[in-house]
Structure formats: structure tokens, C-alpha cells
C-alpha positions as CSV (number, residue, x, y, z in Angstrom):
1,M,23.4,-12.7,1.9
2,N,24.6,-14.2,-1.3
3,I,22.4,-13.3,-4.3
4,F,22.6,-15.4,-7.5
5,T,20.9,-14.5,-10.8
6,D,22.6,-17.1,-13.0
7,R,22.8,-20.8,-12.2
8,S,26.5,-20.8,-13.3
9,E,27.4,-18.4,-10.4
10,I,26.2,-20.8,-7.7
11,K,28.9,-22.3,-5.5
12,L,27.7,-23.6,-2.2
13,D,30.1,-25.3,0.2
14,K,27.3,-27.1,2.1
15,K,24.2,-29.0,1.3
16,A,21.1,-26.8,1.1
17,V,17.7,-26.4,2.8
18,V,15.6,-24.8,0.1
19,T,12.2,-23.1,-0.3
20,V,10.7,-22.0,-3.6
21,G,8.1,-19.3,-4.3
22,S,7.1,-15.9,-5.5
23,F,6.9,-14.7,-1.9
24,D,5.1,-11.5,-2.9
25,G,4.6,-9.5,0.2
26,L,6.8,-11.6,2.4
27,H,3.8,-11.7,4.8
28,R,3.4,-13.5,8.1
29,G,2.6,-16.8,6.3
30,H,5.8,-16.5,4.2
31,L,7.8,-15.7,7.3
32,K,6.7,-18.9,9.0
33,I,8.1,-20.8,6.0
34,L,11.3,-18.9,6.2
35,E,11.6,-19.5,10.0
36,E,11.4,-23.2,9.3
37,L,13.9,-22.9,6.5
38,I,16.5,-21.1,8.6
39,S,16.0,-23.3,11.7
40,T,16.3,-26.6,9.7
41,A,19.4,-25.4,8.0
42,K,21.0,-24.5,11.3
43,K,20.0,-27.8,12.9
44,N,21.5,-29.8,10.0
45,N,24.6,-27.6,9.7
46,E,23.5,-26.7,6.1
47,T,22.9,-23.5,4.3
48,S,19.5,-21.8,3.7
49,V,18.4,-20.9,0.1
50,V,15.4,-19.0,-1.1
51,V,14.5,-19.5,-4.8
52,T,12.2,-16.8,-6.1
53,F,11.1,-15.5,-9.5
54,D,11.3,-12.1,-11.2
55,P,9.0,-10.9,-12.7
56,H,6.0,-12.3,-10.8
57,P,4.9,-15.5,-12.8
58,R,1.3,-14.3,-13.1
59,S,2.4,-11.1,-14.8
60,V,4.0,-13.3,-17.5
61,L,1.4,-16.0,-17.8
62,S,-1.8,-14.1,-17.5
63,Q,-3.0,-12.2,-20.5
64,F,-6.0,-10.6,-18.8
65,S,-5.0,-9.6,-15.3
66,E,-2.2,-7.3,-14.3
67,V,-0.5,-8.3,-11.0
68,N,0.1,-5.4,-8.7
69,I,3.0,-6.6,-6.6
70,L,3.4,-6.0,-2.9
71,T,7.2,-6.3,-2.7
72,S,9.7,-5.3,-5.4
73,L,12.8,-7.5,-5.8
74,D,14.9,-4.9,-3.9
75,E,12.4,-5.0,-1.0
76,K,12.6,-8.8,-1.0
77,K,16.3,-8.7,-0.8
78,M,16.3,-6.3,2.1
79,I,13.7,-8.3,4.1
80,L,15.3,-11.7,3.4
81,E,18.7,-10.5,4.5
82,K,17.3,-8.9,7.6
83,I,15.7,-12.2,8.8
84,G,18.9,-14.2,8.2
85,V,18.5,-16.0,4.9
86,E,22.0,-16.9,3.7
87,N,21.4,-17.3,-0.1
88,L,18.9,-16.0,-2.6
89,M,18.5,-17.4,-6.1
90,V,16.5,-15.2,-8.5
91,I,15.2,-16.9,-11.6
92,H,14.2,-14.7,-14.5
93,F,10.7,-16.0,-15.1
94,T,9.7,-16.4,-18.8
95,R,7.1,-18.4,-20.8
96,E,9.9,-20.7,-21.8
97,F,10.9,-21.4,-18.2
98,S,7.2,-22.0,-17.3
99,Q,7.2,-25.0,-19.6
100,L,9.6,-26.9,-17.3
101,N,7.8,-29.8,-15.6
102,S,8.2,-30.3,-11.9
103,E,10.8,-33.1,-12.2
104,E,12.9,-31.1,-14.6
105,F,12.8,-28.0,-12.4
106,I,13.8,-29.9,-9.2
107,K,16.6,-31.8,-10.9
108,K,18.1,-28.9,-12.9
109,F,17.8,-26.2,-10.3
110,L,17.4,-27.7,-6.8
111,I,19.5,-30.8,-7.0
112,E,22.2,-30.2,-9.6
113,K,22.9,-26.6,-8.7
114,L,21.9,-26.2,-5.1
115,N,22.5,-29.8,-3.8
116,A,19.3,-29.6,-1.8
117,S,18.9,-32.1,1.0
118,H,15.6,-30.8,2.2
119,I,12.8,-28.6,0.8
120,V,10.4,-26.5,2.9
121,I,7.0,-25.7,1.3
122,G,3.8,-23.8,2.3
123,H,0.5,-25.4,2.8
124,D,-0.8,-24.6,-0.7
125,H,2.5,-25.0,-2.7
126,K,2.3,-25.8,-6.4
127,F,5.2,-25.9,-8.8
128,G,6.2,-26.9,-12.3
129,K,4.3,-26.7,-15.6
130,D,0.6,-25.9,-15.1
131,R,1.3,-26.0,-11.3
132,L,0.8,-29.7,-11.3
133,G,3.4,-30.4,-8.7
134,D,2.2,-30.5,-5.1
135,E,3.4,-31.9,-1.7
136,N,2.7,-35.6,-2.6
137,K,4.5,-35.2,-6.0
138,L,7.5,-33.5,-4.2
139,I,7.8,-36.3,-1.7
140,E,7.6,-38.9,-4.5
141,I,10.5,-37.1,-6.3
142,G,12.4,-36.7,-3.1
143,N,12.3,-40.4,-2.5
144,Q,13.9,-40.9,-6.0
145,L,16.5,-38.1,-5.8
146,G,17.4,-38.2,-2.1
147,F,15.9,-35.2,-0.4
148,T,13.2,-34.8,2.3
149,V,10.2,-32.5,2.4
150,S,8.4,-30.6,5.2
151,S,5.2,-28.6,4.9
152,V,4.4,-25.5,7.0
153,P,0.7,-25.0,7.9
154,A,-1.2,-21.9,6.9
155,E,-0.8,-18.8,9.1
156,C,-4.1,-17.4,10.2
157,H,-5.5,-14.2,11.7
158,N,-9.0,-14.4,13.3
159,D,-9.4,-17.8,11.6
160,E,-8.7,-16.2,8.1
161,I,-5.7,-17.6,6.1
162,I,-3.2,-14.9,5.4
163,S,-2.4,-14.5,1.7
164,S,-1.0,-11.9,-0.7
165,T,-4.3,-11.8,-2.6
166,K,-6.1,-10.7,0.6
167,I,-3.5,-8.1,1.4
168,R,-3.9,-6.6,-2.1
169,K,-7.7,-6.4,-1.6
170,F,-7.2,-4.7,1.8
171,L,-5.0,-2.1,0.2
172,L,-7.4,-1.5,-2.7
173,N,-10.3,-1.0,-0.2
174,G,-8.3,1.3,2.0
175,D,-8.1,-1.2,4.9
176,L,-4.5,-0.4,5.8
177,E,-4.9,-1.7,9.3
178,N,-5.6,-5.3,8.2
179,A,-3.1,-5.1,5.4
180,N,-0.4,-4.3,7.9
181,I,-1.6,-7.0,10.4
182,F,-1.4,-9.6,7.6
183,L,2.0,-8.4,6.5
184,G,3.4,-8.3,10.0
185,R,4.8,-4.8,9.3
186,N,3.8,-1.5,7.7
187,Y,3.2,-1.6,3.9
188,S,5.8,0.4,2.1
189,I,6.8,1.9,-1.3
190,C,10.3,2.8,-2.4
191,G,11.5,5.2,-5.1
192,I,13.3,8.3,-6.0
193,V,12.3,11.9,-5.0
194,V,11.5,13.9,-8.2
195,K,10.4,17.4,-8.9
196,G,6.6,17.9,-9.2
197,A,4.5,21.0,-9.8
198,Q,5.8,22.4,-6.4
199,R,2.3,23.4,-5.5
200,G,2.8,22.3,-1.9
201,R,5.6,24.8,-1.5
202,T,3.3,27.7,-2.3
203,L,0.8,26.4,0.3
204,G,3.5,26.2,3.0
205,F,3.7,22.4,2.9
206,P,6.5,21.4,0.5
207,T,6.0,17.8,-0.6
208,A,8.4,15.2,-2.1
209,N,7.0,13.5,-5.2
210,V,8.0,9.8,-5.2
211,Q,8.8,8.1,-8.5
212,V,8.2,4.4,-7.4
213,D,10.9,1.9,-8.5
214,D,8.5,-0.7,-9.8
215,V,5.7,0.4,-12.1
216,K,3.7,-2.7,-11.1
217,K,3.8,-1.9,-7.4
218,A,0.4,-1.9,-5.6
219,F,-0.7,1.4,-4.1
220,P,-3.1,1.7,-1.2
221,K,-6.5,3.2,-2.0
222,V,-6.4,6.9,-3.1
223,G,-6.4,9.1,0.0
224,V,-4.2,10.6,2.7
225,Y,-2.0,8.6,5.0
226,V,0.3,9.1,8.0
227,T,3.6,7.7,6.9
228,K,7.1,7.0,8.2
229,C,9.8,8.1,5.8
230,F,13.3,6.6,5.6
231,L,16.0,8.7,3.9
232,S,19.5,7.3,4.1
233,S,20.1,7.5,7.9
234,E,17.1,9.8,8.7
235,V,13.7,8.7,9.8
236,R,10.8,11.2,9.8
237,F,7.0,11.0,10.0
238,G,5.0,12.5,7.3
239,V,1.6,12.9,5.5
240,M,1.3,11.3,2.1
241,N,-1.4,12.0,-0.4
242,I,-1.9,9.3,-3.1
243,G,-4.2,10.7,-5.7
244,Y,-5.0,12.9,-8.6
245,R,-4.8,16.4,-7.0
246,P,-8.4,17.4,-7.8
247,T,-8.3,20.8,-6.2
248,F,-5.8,22.1,-8.7
249,E,-5.1,19.7,-11.5
250,N,-7.3,16.6,-11.5
251,K,-4.6,14.6,-13.1
252,H,-5.2,11.3,-14.8
253,E,-1.9,9.9,-13.5
254,L,-1.7,8.8,-9.8
255,V,0.7,10.9,-7.9
256,P,2.3,9.9,-4.5
257,E,3.6,12.9,-2.7
258,V,4.6,13.2,1.0
259,F,5.0,16.2,3.3
260,I,7.8,15.3,5.7
261,L,7.5,16.6,9.3
262,D,10.3,18.7,10.8
263,F,12.3,18.5,7.6
264,N,14.0,21.1,5.4
265,R,16.5,19.7,3.0
266,D,16.9,19.3,-0.7
267,I,16.4,15.6,-1.4
268,Y,15.8,15.5,-5.2
269,G,17.3,12.4,-6.7
270,E,17.6,10.7,-3.3
271,K,16.2,7.2,-2.5
272,I,13.2,7.2,-0.1
273,R,11.2,4.4,1.5
274,V,7.7,5.3,2.8
275,E,5.9,3.1,5.3
276,F,2.1,3.6,5.6
277,V,1.2,3.9,9.3
278,K,-2.5,5.0,9.2
279,R,-5.1,6.0,6.7
280,L,-6.6,9.4,7.5
281,R,-9.2,10.2,4.9
282,D,-10.2,10.0,1.2
283,E,-8.8,12.5,-1.2
284,K,-11.2,15.5,-1.6
285,K,-11.7,18.4,-3.9
286,F,-11.7,21.6,-1.9
287,N,-13.5,24.8,-2.8
288,S,-10.6,27.1,-2.0
289,K,-6.9,27.2,-1.2
290,D,-7.7,28.2,2.4
291,E,-9.9,25.1,2.9
292,L,-7.1,22.9,1.6
293,I,-4.6,24.5,3.9
294,H,-6.9,24.1,6.9
295,Q,-7.3,20.4,6.2
296,I,-3.6,19.8,5.7
297,E,-3.0,21.5,9.1
298,E,-5.4,19.0,10.6
299,D,-3.7,16.1,8.9
300,K,-0.4,17.3,10.1
301,K,-1.6,17.5,13.7
302,E,-2.7,13.9,13.6
303,A,0.6,12.8,12.1
304,E,2.5,14.7,14.8
305,Q,0.4,13.0,17.5
306,I,1.2,9.6,16.1
307,A,4.9,10.5,15.8
308,L,4.8,11.6,19.5
309,Q,3.2,8.4,20.6
310,S,5.8,6.4,18.7
311,K,8.6,8.2,20.6
312,I,6.8,7.6,23.9
313,N,6.3,3.9,23.2
């Protein structure tokens, strides 16, 4: 996949089928749009282009609400390449950029630089200054500038429209099952393994503390989860605690730490991706070290059972 972060870098040898959006989460609704994008580009013998923004527009424009993102830019790149998108254009989103009206944005970015012949949008797509551009506006501009437009209907689960906002709420409420259903995959975080207090080692359960790549990344609700851990070429199941470690420290800073099953290697400084498979329980303050060890043993057994079922299936 070609990745462009500067308009001057773009050189496409074919006309383009384009879609534009934040695509936070790259959930099942987004994937329907991307399927349409890729199939239309192949049918027309053209090239597929995703235009996205970094940072998330709402984090720049909203003074009162912080956006906890579902997918970092690196995660977006990985997923888009995996599904077969040929080109990704990343626009650095600023207040100045947000002042472009819909006609200016389409002309400067989609027509002059990408030579777009067709634009694929979602059912609720809005674009340009104050989000005044919609499907009708886009069709009107397309008639003037020579491109066509297609709209992809909302993707639903149990009659509920799938959206990034709903997925964030599921995660916040500890409803990992529905978050993963709406995403179409396990929710994940990525980061570097760093040294912590090494308390787990003294308990017989050494954990890897994960320093997450993006500080605005959304975390699932505080608690204990069965996870799948990806380290270079290795994949292992594990038990992750996201919380404040109330039994020993009661920290004010959220700490994600994972005990990796059947694993004994120094991985400080290595990149790790952790997928959340199942929520086990809330974080709890234990009365003694022995109580905590007993509970970790129970959590480990459940993770081992899920790992075994995964191998069987």
C-alpha cells in the first residue's frame, strides 16, 4: 500500500476511486464502504484511495470533549493494507484545514491531486467547513467536476446501526462482547513493553507493562481480560489487568499489564499488540497476597481454557 502524507508526493498512474473519512475503529460499517471502494476500483480498472485525517478532527475542533480513539494511525495502516486498499492519503488535520469549504476540499485534494473519477461515501457522510457537505452536495459538485458518487447503506447488528461512538460506549461499560461484534474483530491496543514495579514477578506471575503508542487511545473498562498477545512472530494468550493496582499501590494512573501464558523471555523494549478476547471480572482490592494469587490462578485457568478451545476450533 502506498502511503502519502504530503500532497506533493502523490503520483497515481490511474484514475482513482476515493473514500474520505476519519474511519476510527475501521468497524464493520467502514469495512462495507471499503469493500465497495475496492470492488469499484477493480471493476473500472482504476486505483483505490482512502483519505483520512490525523489527528481525529473532533480532538482538534472540540474544546470540551476529548476523543478516545479506537484505532491509531499505525493500526489503520495495518488493517487497510490487509484488506487490499492500494493507496492511503493522510491529511494532517488542523483548524486551518477545517476552514476549507466542501468545493475547495474536493477540487484541491480529490480532483487535482487524486484525479478522482468516483467517490464512495457512507450513509451519514458529511464533509467540508462546518460539515455542510452531504450526498446531494457531493453529487451536485460531481456533475460540475466530472465524477460520480455512490452511497453505502448503514451496517446494522440486531437493527442497531454500527458506529464508532457506540463501540466506545461498549468499551467504557465493559461490554467487550458487543464492542468486538460491532468491530468485526477483537479490540486491541499496541505499545512498547516497559519496566514496571515488577510486583507480578514476586507473586509468580511476571507481567509485561504496556506503554500504549497513542495517549488518546480508548481503553476497555477497568478490569481483567483474557487477551491474545502478538510479539513479532509469536502469538500467546494472556491475562491483562487494566487498572490502578489497589491491592498494593492504588495508583492514580491507569496501568495496562499482561501476564503471558507459557512464556519466559525478556521482551523489554519490544513492540506488542494485545487483543481483548473476553472480560473476566472487575479489578478488586484483595485482603492479602494469598487471596490475590488464588484469584490470578483462577483467571489463568480460564485463559488457558479459552486458549485450548481456540486451538481446537
